[in-house]
N, C-alpha and C positions, 0 to 999 in steps of 0.2 A: 718597549711598548710600540716606538714609532716605527720598529723594524718589523713588529707582528702586523700591525696594520696594513703596511705595504704589502705584506706578503696575501694577505686575506682579499686587498683589493685588487691584486694582480689576480687572483685565484676566480674571483667573480668576473672580471674582465675577461678570461679565457674561456669559461663556461657560456656568457653571453654570445662571444663568437661561435663557439660549437652549435649552440642552439640557433643561431642566425644562418649558419652556412650548412647546416644539415651534417657537420660531422660529427663522428661518435669515437667512442673510446673501442682501440682495437684490443684483440684476445689478449694481447701481451702488454697491456697499457698502453700504448700508442694512440695515436691519432688516426681514424681512418676517414677519410674525407669522400662524401657522398655527392651525387648530383643533386644540387637545391630545387631544380626545376622537373624532377622524373614524376614526380604526383601531379602536378600541373598539364604534364605532357599527355599523361593517360586519361586524364579528366577531358583535355581537349579531343583526343582522340575517339573517345567514347561520345561525346557530343557530336562531333563528325559524323559517325557512323551511324548514329540516330537519323539525324539531317538527310543522309542518304538514303535510308530507307523510307523516310516520310515521303520523299522526293519519287523512290520507285513504286510506293503505293498510290500516290496522286495520278503517275504516267498509266499504270495498269488500270486505274479506275476511269481514266479518261478515253483510254482505249476500248473498253468494255462500253462505254457510253456511245462510242462512234461505230462499233460493230453494229451490221445492220441485222435487225432482228426480225423474225420470219412477220408477216402481216396475215392474221388468219382473217378468212371470212365470217360471215356471222352465221351462225347456227340456221341450217335449213331443213325442212322435212323432206327426207326422201321416200319416204313411205307413210302412209296413212292406213291405220287400222280402222278405227272409228273417230268420234269427234272429240274422245279425249285421250287415245292412244296412238302413237305415232313412233317413227325411226327418223332419227336426227342424223345429220351429215356435222361434226363440230371439229374445231382445231385442224383446218385443212388450207393449204395454198391453191389446192386444185381438186377435182373430183376422187381422185385417186389415193389421196395421202392422208387423209382426214380420218378421225374416231367416229365409230357408230353407237348410239345410245336408243334404247329402248325406253320411251316416257308413256306415264299415265299420270296426266295431271289429277284426276280425281282422286287416286289413292298417293299422289305426292311420290312416284318412284321414277328414278332414272338411273338406268344400269346400263354400263358400259358393256357392249355386246363383241366388239371387235376393235381394232386398234389401228388397222390400215384397209381404207375401204375398197382399195383397189380390186380385190378379190370379188367384193360383193357388187360392185359396181360393173362387173363382168358378167354377172348373171344376167341373161337376158330374157329367161323365162317368165313363168306365171307364178306368183307367190299370193296363196289365198290364205289370209288370215283369219281361221274362224274360231280359234279359242277365245274364251271370254274372261278367264281368268288372267293373273300374272305370272304363273309357274311355268309354262311352257313357253320357250323361247327358241327361237331358230333363225339362222343368217347361213345364206350359201356362200361358198368360196370357191372361184371359179378360175382357170388359169387363162391369161389372156390369149388371144390368137396367134401372136407372134412370141409370146414368153416361151425361153428354152424350157427342155424337157428338164426334170430333177431340180424343180425351184420349190418354194414352201411350201406349195400346194401337193407336194410329194409326187412329181413327177407329171407324165402325162397320160394315165392309166384311168383317170377318175377326179371326179370334184368330191367337194367336202360339204356337209350340212353340218354346220357347229349348233349343237342342241342343247338345251338346259331344262330341267323339269322342276327345279327348286328357285326359279325367279332371277337366275343368273350366279348362284354361289357357285355353282360347280357346270362345267361344260364337258359335254362327251363330243361324237362325231359319229354321222353317218354318212357313208360313202355311197354316190351315186355316180351312172356311168357318163357323164357329160365331158367331153375330152377337151373342151376349151370353150370360150364364150359363143362361139358360133353355134358349135354344139348343143348349148344350154337352151336353145332359143325354143326346143322342141319339148323342154320338160315343163310339168306343173307341179308344184309343191303345196300341198294344203295342211296346214296347222290346224288341230284342234285341241279340245281340253285334256284327251287322253292317248291321242296317237298323232304320227305325222305319216303323209302318203306322198309317195314319190311315183309319177307317172311320166313316161315317156311316150311320144306318138306312136312309136313301134313296138311297144312292148306293155304287159298288162301292168297295173299299178301293184308296188310293193306298200305293204304297211308295216309301221314301226311302233310297237308299243313299249310300255314300260314293266320290267320285270320287278320282282320284289328285291333285288339288289340296287334298283334304281337308275338301271341301264336300259337304252331303248334297243331292242332286237327287232329282225325281220319274222314276223308272224309267221308266214309261209314256210321260211326256212326252219323255224323251228319245230313246226309240225310235222316236215320230212323227216328231220334229221329224229323226232320222237318216234314215228312210224316205222322207220328203217329200225331202230334201237330194238323196238317191239318185235318187229319179224326176225331180227337174227336171233333173239332168245327162243322165238318158237321154231328155229331151225336147230336149236341145241348149242348154239354157240356160247362159251362160257361168259358168264357176265363179266368177270374181270379184265376181260380184252377188248370190251365195248366202252366207246367215247362218244357221248350224247353229244358233244360241243364240236364234233367235226362231221362233214357230210361224209358218208360210208364210214364212220368211225369204228375200225376197228384195227388190231393189232397183227399180222401175220407172224410177226417175230415172237410175240408172247404166245400164240399158239403152238409155235414149233417148240418154244423154249420151256414153257410153263406146261404145255399140255400134248406134246410129242405129236402133233400134228406131222403126217407124211406130205411130201409134196404132192402127191395125187389126191388127199383130201384138203391142201390148200386149193390145188385148182378147182375143185369140183365147188368150194366154197365161194370162191372169188368169182365164177360164172353165176350163182346164185344171188350172190350179194348185188351185182350189176343190174339182175334182172329185177331185184325188189326195190333197189334204189330209182330205177326209171320207173317203176309202177308210180310211186309217188310224185317224182319231180315231173312227170308228165301230165299228171292229173291236170283237169282243169283249174283254172285260177278263180279264185271265189271273191277276192279283194277287188274292189271297186272304189273309185272316189267318192267320198260322201258328197249327197246333196246339201251344201249347206247353205246358209243366207248370212250374208255380211251387209255391214253399213253400206248405204247407197252411194256413198262419195268413197269409199274405201278404194286403196292403190291395188292394182294387180301386178305392177312391177315397179322397179327402184328407176327413180328419175332424179338426176342433178341437175340445177338450174345453173348453168354456167354464167348466166347474166349476174350471178353473187359472188362470182369468184373476185378475191381481191387483186387490184391493181398494185405494179411496183412503183415506189415513189419516183418522181422524176428527177434526175440528176441536176443539182442546182449549180454545180461546181463550173 
């Protein structure tokens, strides 16, 4: 009994040592000695990693707070339509880099017209806003005098009037021939409830109305093309070679391939088509700027008050 008791006590002692030292029984019954501190080391590394991440987060947060954020000027009215409606310049640090909004206080409407004011402030002509509803919106975009060709205003050939007939949900564009800011001084743009008029001091007015597809179109050009189309049909030209959407819209290739026109026939038709087109294209212009009444304090040009431009904070370092 004493011998068995000693064996049991000895076995319990070995088990205690194995548990405390992290030893384990080997695959063949031997004792495998492990690192008793490996679990503690992993936990410490994980804790140190988390602490480093917290430090990095704090450093990034401090850098963001120290970063210089733009200081915007207060919203200012750059064009007034009437006592309730006006156009504002907002989110700007100078007159050329702000956002432009249409406002109607009575109807609680505020619609962004454009996100960069430079093209609009470049327009130096007259804008007469005679529309009484909130559906027709228009904003001119003109290249600066010293801007390079091929800029966002699609080069030097023309300027753009960004227009909407649905209160700013969608916008289209009307091109007009002002080459740059100085060239825009000779233009007058009139916005009414059902049309937009563009007039240069050197040329007759162009009227743009809205078609059934909700697109603005040049009324005179549409009339010329429609009359030319009817004239070509009266000359016996097959209807399937005519295109009402293009000036002098007909295809000589289709006449040759589909209707077997000879070179002589094409030559004769070409001369008749030119005479027909010139007849309508050179006819007197009937479009005139409308005689509209506007609010007595309405604007006729865009104006930015430089006195409201924000000033940079002084360096206290």
